[in-house]
Jmol script that loads the backbone (N, CA, C; Angstrom):
load data "model"
ATOM      1  N   MET A   1     185.618 208.290  14.041  1.00  0.00           N
ATOM      2  CA  MET A   1     186.837 207.735  13.620  1.00  0.00           C
ATOM      3  C   MET A   1     186.696 206.106  13.924  1.00  0.00           C
ATOM      4  N   ASN A   2     185.820 205.631  15.136  1.00  0.00           N
ATOM      5  CA  ASN A   2     185.632 204.636  15.442  1.00  0.00           C
ATOM      6  C   ASN A   2     184.518 203.985  14.021  1.00  0.00           C
ATOM      7  N   LEU A   3     183.550 204.567  13.868  1.00  0.00           N
ATOM      8  CA  LEU A   3     183.025 204.193  12.807  1.00  0.00           C
ATOM      9  C   LEU A   3     183.479 203.815  11.508  1.00  0.00           C
ATOM     10  N   LYS A   4     184.472 204.624  11.254  1.00  0.00           N
ATOM     11  CA  LYS A   4     185.283 204.145   9.957  1.00  0.00           C
ATOM     12  C   LYS A   4     186.162 202.993   9.914  1.00  0.00           C
ATOM     13  N   ILE A   5     186.496 202.771  11.226  1.00  0.00           N
ATOM     14  CA  ILE A   5     187.324 201.494  11.832  1.00  0.00           C
ATOM     15  C   ILE A   5     186.331 200.359  11.379  1.00  0.00           C
ATOM     16  N   ASN A   6     185.276 200.322  11.825  1.00  0.00           N
ATOM     17  CA  ASN A   6     184.090 199.679  11.563  1.00  0.00           C
ATOM     18  C   ASN A   6     183.934 199.141  10.064  1.00  0.00           C
ATOM     19  N   ILE A   7     183.599 200.294   9.720  1.00  0.00           N
ATOM     20  CA  ILE A   7     183.492 200.078   8.308  1.00  0.00           C
ATOM     21  C   ILE A   7     184.485 199.571   7.380  1.00  0.00           C
ATOM     22  N   ASN A   8     185.661 199.792   7.669  1.00  0.00           N
ATOM     23  CA  ASN A   8     186.869 199.350   7.035  1.00  0.00           C
ATOM     24  C   ASN A   8     187.023 197.332   7.363  1.00  0.00           C
ATOM     25  N   PHE A   9     186.329 197.208   8.449  1.00  0.00           N
ATOM     26  CA  PHE A   9     186.827 195.953   8.805  1.00  0.00           C
ATOM     27  C   PHE A   9     185.452 195.049   8.041  1.00  0.00           C
ATOM     28  N   LEU A  10     184.416 195.660   8.416  1.00  0.00           N
ATOM     29  CA  LEU A  10     183.154 195.018   7.955  1.00  0.00           C
ATOM     30  C   LEU A  10     183.633 195.149   5.867  1.00  0.00           C
ATOM     31  N   GLU A  11     184.005 196.199   5.304  1.00  0.00           N
ATOM     32  CA  GLU A  11     184.381 196.024   3.818  1.00  0.00           C
ATOM     33  C   GLU A  11     185.332 194.883   3.580  1.00  0.00           C
ATOM     34  N   LYS A  12     186.381 194.546   4.488  1.00  0.00           N
ATOM     35  CA  LYS A  12     187.330 193.410   4.072  1.00  0.00           C
ATOM     36  C   LYS A  12     186.788 192.324   4.609  1.00  0.00           C
ATOM     37  N   TYR A  13     185.662 191.970   5.178  1.00  0.00           N
ATOM     38  CA  TYR A  13     185.293 190.816   5.818  1.00  0.00           C
ATOM     39  C   TYR A  13     184.237 190.051   4.651  1.00  0.00           C
ATOM     40  N   ILE A  14     183.541 191.349   4.273  1.00  0.00           N
ATOM     41  CA  ILE A  14     182.559 190.786   2.958  1.00  0.00           C
ATOM     42  C   ILE A  14     183.630 190.779   2.192  1.00  0.00           C
ATOM     43  N   ALA A  15     184.306 191.687   1.494  1.00  0.00           N
ATOM     44  CA  ALA A  15     185.326 191.088   0.478  1.00  0.00           C
ATOM     45  C   ALA A  15     186.023 189.374   0.789  1.00  0.00           C
ATOM     46  N   HIS A  16     186.611 189.429   1.635  1.00  0.00           N
ATOM     47  CA  HIS A  16     187.080 187.844   1.864  1.00  0.00           C
ATOM     48  C   HIS A  16     186.022 186.920   1.578  1.00  0.00           C
ATOM     49  N   PHE A  17     184.899 187.363   2.204  1.00  0.00           N
ATOM     50  CA  PHE A  17     183.489 185.984   2.512  1.00  0.00           C
ATOM     51  C   PHE A  17     183.191 185.994   0.640  1.00  0.00           C
ATOM     52  N   VAL A  18     182.918 186.681  -0.135  1.00  0.00           N
ATOM     53  CA  VAL A  18     182.439 186.806  -1.403  1.00  0.00           C
ATOM     54  C   VAL A  18     183.683 186.144  -2.259  1.00  0.00           C
ATOM     55  N   ILE A  19     185.085 186.420  -1.866  1.00  0.00           N
ATOM     56  CA  ILE A  19     186.119 185.428  -2.524  1.00  0.00           C
ATOM     57  C   ILE A  19     186.353 184.451  -2.379  1.00  0.00           C
ATOM     58  N   ASP A  20     185.703 183.926  -1.138  1.00  0.00           N
ATOM     59  CA  ASP A  20     185.797 182.249  -0.277  1.00  0.00           C
ATOM     60  C   ASP A  20     184.673 182.096  -1.433  1.00  0.00           C
ATOM     61  N   ILE A  21     183.716 182.420  -1.244  1.00  0.00           N
ATOM     62  CA  ILE A  21     182.545 181.805  -2.232  1.00  0.00           C
ATOM     63  C   ILE A  21     183.053 181.762  -3.910  1.00  0.00           C
ATOM     64  N   GLU A  22     183.350 182.562  -4.614  1.00  0.00           N
ATOM     65  CA  GLU A  22     183.701 182.416  -5.944  1.00  0.00           C
ATOM     66  C   GLU A  22     184.919 181.414  -5.833  1.00  0.00           C
ATOM     67  N   TYR A  23     185.820 181.356  -4.906  1.00  0.00           N
ATOM     68  CA  TYR A  23     186.810 180.409  -4.954  1.00  0.00           C
ATOM     69  C   TYR A  23     186.326 179.172  -4.687  1.00  0.00           C
ATOM     70  N   LYS A  24     185.391 178.566  -4.141  1.00  0.00           N
ATOM     71  CA  LYS A  24     184.752 177.342  -4.115  1.00  0.00           C
ATOM     72  C   LYS A  24     183.732 176.978  -5.371  1.00  0.00           C
ATOM     73  N   ARG A  25     183.332 177.622  -5.897  1.00  0.00           N
ATOM     74  CA  ARG A  25     182.391 177.681  -7.134  1.00  0.00           C
ATOM     75  C   ARG A  25     183.222 177.474  -8.200  1.00  0.00           C
ATOM     76  N   ILE A  26     184.767 178.358  -8.516  1.00  0.00           N
ATOM     77  CA  ILE A  26     185.512 177.742  -9.555  1.00  0.00           C
ATOM     78  C   ILE A  26     186.303 176.926  -9.303  1.00  0.00           C
ATOM     79  N   THR A  27     186.436 175.991  -8.271  1.00  0.00           N
ATOM     80  CA  THR A  27     187.114 174.851  -7.949  1.00  0.00           C
ATOM     81  C   THR A  27     186.095 173.659  -7.978  1.00  0.00           C
ATOM     82  N   LYS A  28     184.933 173.820  -7.691  1.00  0.00           N
ATOM     83  CA  LYS A  28     183.908 172.854  -7.991  1.00  0.00           C
ATOM     84  C   LYS A  28     183.724 172.695  -9.407  1.00  0.00           C
ATOM     85  N   LYS A  29     183.535 173.626 -10.340  1.00  0.00           N
ATOM     86  CA  LYS A  29     183.510 173.639 -11.599  1.00  0.00           C
ATOM     87  C   LYS A  29     184.842 172.861 -12.572  1.00  0.00           C
ATOM     88  N   LEU A  30     186.114 173.436 -12.180  1.00  0.00           N
ATOM     89  CA  LEU A  30     187.312 172.773 -12.199  1.00  0.00           C
ATOM     90  C   LEU A  30     187.516 171.329 -12.055  1.00  0.00           C
ATOM     91  N   LYS A  31     186.728 170.917 -10.694  1.00  0.00           N
ATOM     92  CA  LYS A  31     187.012 169.211 -10.491  1.00  0.00           C
ATOM     93  C   LYS A  31     186.236 168.707 -11.205  1.00  0.00           C
ATOM     94  N   GLY A  32     184.882 169.147 -12.304  1.00  0.00           N
ATOM     95  CA  GLY A  32     184.224 168.420 -12.911  1.00  0.00           C
ATOM     96  C   GLY A  32     184.849 168.683 -14.585  1.00  0.00           C
ATOM     97  N   TYR A  33     186.024 169.482 -14.379  1.00  0.00           N
ATOM     98  CA  TYR A  33     186.353 169.750 -16.128  1.00  0.00           C
ATOM     99  C   TYR A  33     187.345 169.006 -16.092  1.00  0.00           C
ATOM    100  N   ASP A  34     187.691 167.915 -17.406  1.00  0.00           N
ATOM    101  CA  ASP A  34     188.692 167.037 -17.758  1.00  0.00           C
ATOM    102  C   ASP A  34     189.727 168.081 -18.529  1.00  0.00           C
ATOM    103  N   LEU A  35     190.576 168.563 -17.886  1.00  0.00           N
ATOM    104  CA  LEU A  35     191.625 169.565 -18.492  1.00  0.00           C
ATOM    105  C   LEU A  35     192.213 168.926 -19.417  1.00  0.00           C
ATOM    106  N   MET A  36     193.098 167.646 -19.141  1.00  0.00           N
ATOM    107  CA  MET A  36     194.059 166.706 -20.050  1.00  0.00           C
ATOM    108  C   MET A  36     193.102 166.672 -21.364  1.00  0.00           C
ATOM    109  N   ALA A  37     192.115 166.014 -21.030  1.00  0.00           N
ATOM    110  CA  ALA A  37     191.342 165.578 -22.070  1.00  0.00           C
ATOM    111  C   ALA A  37     190.912 167.007 -23.240  1.00  0.00           C
ATOM    112  N   ASP A  38     190.875 167.827 -22.774  1.00  0.00           N
ATOM    113  CA  ASP A  38     190.627 168.948 -23.584  1.00  0.00           C
ATOM    114  C   ASP A  38     192.147 169.594 -24.575  1.00  0.00           C
ATOM    115  N   VAL A  39     193.252 169.479 -23.565  1.00  0.00           N
ATOM    116  CA  VAL A  39     194.452 169.476 -24.161  1.00  0.00           C
ATOM    117  C   VAL A  39     194.699 168.556 -25.326  1.00  0.00           C
ATOM    118  N   ASP A  40     194.595 167.219 -24.865  1.00  0.00           N
ATOM    119  CA  ASP A  40     194.668 166.151 -25.848  1.00  0.00           C
ATOM    120  C   ASP A  40     193.825 166.315 -27.123  1.00  0.00           C
ATOM    121  N   ASP A  41     192.669 166.977 -26.854  1.00  0.00           N
ATOM    122  CA  ASP A  41     191.669 166.999 -28.006  1.00  0.00           C
ATOM    123  C   ASP A  41     192.400 167.806 -29.076  1.00  0.00           C
ATOM    124  N   GLN A  42     192.344 169.264 -28.524  1.00  0.00           N
ATOM    125  CA  GLN A  42     193.196 170.087 -29.371  1.00  0.00           C
ATOM    126  C   GLN A  42     194.471 169.800 -29.711  1.00  0.00           C
ATOM    127  N   ARG A  43     195.725 169.053 -29.377  1.00  0.00           N
ATOM    128  CA  ARG A  43     196.834 168.506 -29.868  1.00  0.00           C
ATOM    129  C   ARG A  43     196.262 167.501 -31.215  1.00  0.00           C
ATOM    130  N   PHE A  44     195.101 166.622 -30.734  1.00  0.00           N
ATOM    131  CA  PHE A  44     194.704 165.680 -32.170  1.00  0.00           C
ATOM    132  C   PHE A  44     194.253 166.790 -33.032  1.00  0.00           C
ATOM    133  N   HIS A  45     193.697 168.013 -32.881  1.00  0.00           N
ATOM    134  CA  HIS A  45     192.790 168.731 -34.140  1.00  0.00           C
ATOM    135  C   HIS A  45     194.167 169.419 -34.610  1.00  0.00           C
ATOM    136  N   HIS A  46     194.932 169.760 -33.977  1.00  0.00           N
ATOM    137  CA  HIS A  46     196.171 170.655 -34.291  1.00  0.00           C
ATOM    138  C   HIS A  46     196.947 169.501 -35.477  1.00  0.00           C
ATOM    139  N   PHE A  47     197.662 168.749 -34.910  1.00  0.00           N
ATOM    140  CA  PHE A  47     198.366 167.655 -35.597  1.00  0.00           C
ATOM    141  C   PHE A  47     197.254 166.936 -37.262  1.00  0.00           C
ATOM    142  N   CYS A  48     196.503 166.474 -37.101  1.00  0.00           N
ATOM    143  CA  CYS A  48     195.521 166.161 -37.927  1.00  0.00           C
ATOM    144  C   CYS A  48     195.183 166.984 -38.933  1.00  0.00           C
ATOM    145  N   SER A  49     195.133 168.049 -38.972  1.00  0.00           N
ATOM    146  CA  SER A  49     194.703 168.906 -40.186  1.00  0.00           C
ATOM    147  C   SER A  49     195.869 169.520 -40.846  1.00  0.00           C
TER     148      SER A  49
END
end "model"
wireframe off; spacefill off
backbone 0.3
color backbone group
């Protein structure tokens, strides 16, 4: 019983750690990505064609 509780705790800890790493990677990529410029570019192509 104690081993099962420890495994559940470890599983949740590892999942949280992985999610945290992925969140940091995604936010780092989004900081370098200019979303508004992309939207403006798509609007330009839509209305000019």
